[in-house]
C-alpha positions as CSV (number, residue, x, y, z in Angstrom):
1,X,-11.7,-19.8,10.9
2,X,-10.5,-16.2,10.4
3,X,-7.5,-15.4,12.5
4,X,-5.8,-12.8,10.2
5,X,-6.8,-9.4,9.1
6,X,-5.2,-8.0,5.9
7,X,-5.3,-4.2,5.8
8,X,-4.9,-1.9,2.8
9,X,-3.4,1.5,3.7
10,X,-4.1,4.4,1.3
11,X,-7.8,5.3,1.3
12,X,-8.5,2.6,4.0
13,X,-6.5,3.2,7.2
14,X,-5.4,6.5,5.7
15,X,-8.4,8.5,4.8
16,X,-7.7,10.5,1.6
17,X,-8.5,10.4,-2.0
18,X,-6.0,9.1,-4.5
19,X,-6.4,12.2,-6.6
20,X,-5.4,14.5,-3.8
21,X,-2.5,12.3,-2.8
22,X,-1.1,12.1,-6.3
23,X,-1.3,15.8,-6.8
24,X,0.5,16.6,-3.6
25,X,3.0,13.8,-3.9
26,X,4.3,14.6,-7.4
27,X,4.5,18.3,-6.6
28,X,6.9,17.5,-3.8
29,X,8.8,14.7,-5.5
30,X,9.5,16.8,-8.6
31,X,11.6,19.1,-6.4
32,X,13.8,16.2,-5.4
33,X,14.8,15.6,-9.0
34,X,15.4,19.3,-9.6
35,X,17.9,19.3,-6.7
36,X,19.7,16.5,-8.5
37,X,20.0,18.6,-11.6
38,X,17.3,16.6,-13.4
39,X,14.4,17.6,-15.5
40,X,11.3,17.4,-13.2
41,X,8.8,16.6,-15.9
42,X,10.8,13.9,-17.6
43,X,11.7,12.4,-14.2
44,X,8.1,12.3,-13.1
45,X,7.2,10.6,-16.4
46,X,9.9,8.0,-15.7
47,X,8.3,7.4,-12.3
48,X,5.0,6.8,-13.9
49,X,6.6,4.4,-16.4
50,X,8.3,2.5,-13.5
51,X,5.0,2.4,-11.6
52,X,3.1,1.0,-14.6
53,X,5.9,-1.6,-15.0
54,X,5.4,-2.7,-11.4
55,X,1.7,-3.2,-11.9
56,X,2.6,-5.4,-14.9
57,X,5.3,-7.3,-13.0
58,X,5.2,-11.1,-13.5
59,X,7.1,-12.4,-10.5
60,X,10.5,-12.7,-12.3
61,X,12.0,-9.9,-10.2
62,X,11.1,-7.7,-7.3
63,X,9.0,-4.6,-7.9
64,X,12.0,-2.6,-6.7
65,X,14.1,-4.1,-9.5
66,X,11.4,-3.7,-12.1
67,X,10.8,0.0,-11.2
68,X,14.4,1.1,-11.3
69,X,15.1,-0.9,-14.5
70,X,12.3,0.9,-16.3
71,X,13.0,4.3,-14.7
72,X,16.6,4.1,-15.9
73,X,15.5,3.1,-19.4
74,X,13.1,6.1,-19.6
75,X,15.9,8.6,-18.7
76,X,18.7,6.9,-20.6
77,X,20.5,6.0,-17.4
78,X,20.7,2.2,-17.9
79,X,24.1,1.0,-16.5
80,X,24.8,4.3,-14.7
81,X,24.7,2.6,-11.3
82,X,26.2,5.5,-9.4
83,X,23.6,8.0,-10.7
84,X,20.7,5.7,-10.0
85,X,21.9,5.0,-6.5
86,X,22.2,8.7,-5.8
87,X,18.6,9.2,-7.1
88,X,17.3,6.3,-5.0
89,X,19.1,7.6,-1.9
90,X,17.6,11.1,-2.4
91,X,14.1,9.7,-2.9
92,X,14.4,7.6,0.3
93,X,15.6,10.7,2.2
94,X,12.5,12.5,0.9
95,X,10.2,9.8,2.2
96,X,11.9,9.9,5.6
97,X,12.3,13.7,6.0
98,X,9.8,15.5,3.8
99,X,6.9,13.1,3.1
100,X,5.2,14.3,6.3
101,X,4.3,17.5,4.6
102,X,1.7,15.7,2.5
103,X,-0.3,14.3,5.4
104,X,-2.4,17.5,5.5
105,X,-4.5,16.0,2.7
106,X,-5.6,13.2,5.1
107,X,-8.8,13.3,7.1
108,X,-7.5,12.7,10.7
109,X,-9.0,10.0,12.9
110,X,-8.1,7.6,15.7
111,X,-10.0,4.6,14.5
112,X,-7.0,2.9,12.7
113,X,-4.7,2.9,15.8
114,X,-7.6,2.0,18.2
115,X,-8.7,-0.8,15.9
116,X,-5.2,-2.3,15.4
117,X,-4.6,-2.3,19.2
118,X,-8.0,-3.9,19.9
119,X,-7.5,-6.7,17.3
120,X,-4.0,-7.5,18.5
121,X,-5.4,-7.7,22.1
122,X,-8.0,-10.2,20.7
123,X,-5.1,-12.3,19.3
124,X,-5.5,-11.6,15.6
125,X,-2.6,-11.7,13.2
126,X,-2.4,-8.4,11.3
127,X,-0.7,-7.7,7.9
128,X,-0.4,-4.5,6.1
129,X,-1.0,-5.3,2.4
130,X,-0.6,-1.9,0.8
131,X,0.0,-2.1,-2.9
132,X,3.8,-2.6,-3.1
133,X,4.7,0.5,-5.2
134,X,6.9,2.3,-2.6
135,X,10.0,1.6,-0.5
136,X,9.6,0.5,3.0
137,X,10.6,3.9,4.4
138,X,7.7,5.5,2.6
139,X,5.2,3.0,4.0
140,X,6.6,3.6,7.5
141,X,6.2,7.3,7.2
142,X,2.6,7.0,6.0
143,X,1.8,4.6,8.8
144,X,3.0,7.2,11.3
145,X,0.3,9.5,10.1
146,X,-2.2,7.4,12.0
147,X,0.0,6.6,14.9
148,X,1.0,3.1,13.7
149,X,4.4,1.5,12.9
150,X,5.6,-1.6,10.9
151,X,6.0,-3.5,14.2
152,X,2.2,-3.5,14.6
153,X,2.0,-6.0,11.7
154,X,3.5,-9.4,11.0
155,X,4.0,-8.3,7.4
156,X,4.3,-4.9,5.7
157,X,4.4,-5.2,1.9
158,X,6.6,-2.8,-0.1
159,X,8.4,-2.7,-3.5
160,X,11.5,-4.6,-2.3
161,X,9.7,-7.7,-0.8
162,X,7.1,-8.3,-3.5
163,X,7.2,-9.2,-7.2
164,X,3.5,-8.6,-8.1
165,X,1.0,-5.9,-7.4
166,X,-2.7,-5.9,-6.7
167,X,-5.0,-7.1,-8.2
168,X,-2.7,-9.9,-9.5
169,X,-3.4,-13.1,-7.6
170,X,0.3,-13.7,-7.4
171,X,0.5,-10.8,-5.0
172,X,-1.9,-12.3,-2.5
173,X,-0.2,-15.7,-2.9
174,X,3.1,-14.0,-1.9
175,X,1.4,-12.6,1.1
176,X,-0.1,-15.9,2.2
177,X,3.3,-17.6,1.9
178,X,5.1,-14.8,3.9
179,X,2.6,-14.9,6.8
180,X,2.0,-18.7,6.7
181,X,-1.7,-18.5,6.3
182,X,-4.4,-20.0,4.0
183,X,-6.8,-17.7,2.2
184,X,-9.8,-19.0,4.3
185,X,-8.0,-17.8,7.5
186,X,-7.9,-14.2,6.2
187,X,-10.2,-11.1,6.0
188,X,-9.1,-8.5,3.5
189,X,-10.0,-4.9,4.3
190,X,-9.6,-2.3,1.5
191,X,-11.3,0.6,-0.4
192,X,-11.0,-0.8,-3.9
193,X,-13.4,-3.4,-5.3
194,X,-10.9,-4.2,-8.0
195,X,-7.5,-4.2,-6.2
196,X,-8.6,-5.3,-2.7
197,X,-11.8,-7.4,-3.2
198,X,-10.1,-9.4,-5.9
199,X,-8.7,-11.5,-3.0
200,X,-12.2,-13.0,-2.7
201,X,-11.5,-15.2,-5.8
202,X,-8.9,-17.0,-3.7
203,X,-11.3,-17.7,-0.8
204,X,-10.6,-14.6,1.3
205,X,-13.4,-12.9,3.3
206,X,-13.6,-9.2,2.5
207,X,-14.8,-5.9,3.7
208,X,-14.9,-2.9,1.4
209,X,-14.4,0.5,3.2
210,X,-16.5,3.1,1.4
211,X,-15.3,6.5,2.9
212,X,-12.7,7.0,0.2
213,X,-14.0,4.4,-2.3
214,X,-11.9,3.9,-5.4
215,X,-14.2,2.5,-8.0
216,X,-13.4,3.9,-11.4
217,X,-14.6,0.7,-13.1
218,X,-18.1,1.3,-11.6
219,X,-18.2,-2.2,-10.0
220,X,-21.4,-3.1,-8.2
221,X,-20.2,-2.9,-4.6
222,X,-23.4,-4.4,-3.2
223,X,-21.9,-7.8,-3.9
224,X,-19.3,-7.2,-1.1
225,X,-19.7,-6.7,2.6
226,X,-19.1,-2.9,2.8
227,X,-19.4,0.1,5.1
228,X,-17.6,3.2,6.4
229,X,-14.5,3.0,8.6
230,X,-16.8,3.4,11.6
231,X,-18.9,0.5,10.5
232,X,-15.7,-1.5,9.9
233,X,-14.7,-0.9,13.5
234,X,-18.1,-2.1,14.7
235,X,-17.9,-5.2,12.6
236,X,-14.3,-6.2,13.6
237,X,-14.8,-5.5,17.3
238,X,-17.6,-8.0,17.3
239,X,-15.3,-10.7,16.1
240,X,-14.5,-13.2,18.9
241,X,-11.2,-13.2,20.8
242,X,-8.9,-15.9,19.8
243,X,-7.3,-18.4,22.2
244,X,-3.6,-17.6,22.8
């Protein structure tokens, strides 16, 4: 019996396209590196290298460790602990103080907050399973754009508490272990047939949100339960209340 809902964030609870987000994000992040006296183009390339490394992570270290190791290698900063710490601190400050300026790319809506509140009232366990590519503070800021906070979820994945990324099955196994649930107890909600619906292989029920669909592979989405965010709300609110 399903008693846990796993929510993706970007393109699912947050309604925006990946293309618009990446363009706005890197335009702002580049300025952080400039303030540190770094070359913006080279630094952004190092971020991409670190991000790629996180997608390829094999569970031997956290995504945080993997990212900063590769980022440092790309810029010739390996072993310069003081410089790397200053960069990380500046990036975290950006996510806390300046990241909000990007939320203008988002289509506003009150469904995410309303839905989370309704599901919690019905007794469901909720986990935010956003791809763990960002620090926790960046996830917290993005959640605030739809009136939510980490405390609304039993788990929020980020690059410091995960050692795999979607669609690797290791990522979902980490999630199940952290929340103490079996796959058959969970419903995965996301906007990517590759990254999010891959949980189906492990026995997870799924719902593909189509408003901001990410489907570069051209996967046939008719094989998945799917619909708009409005239709997701209708579907989830029909789920039975759980005994407390």
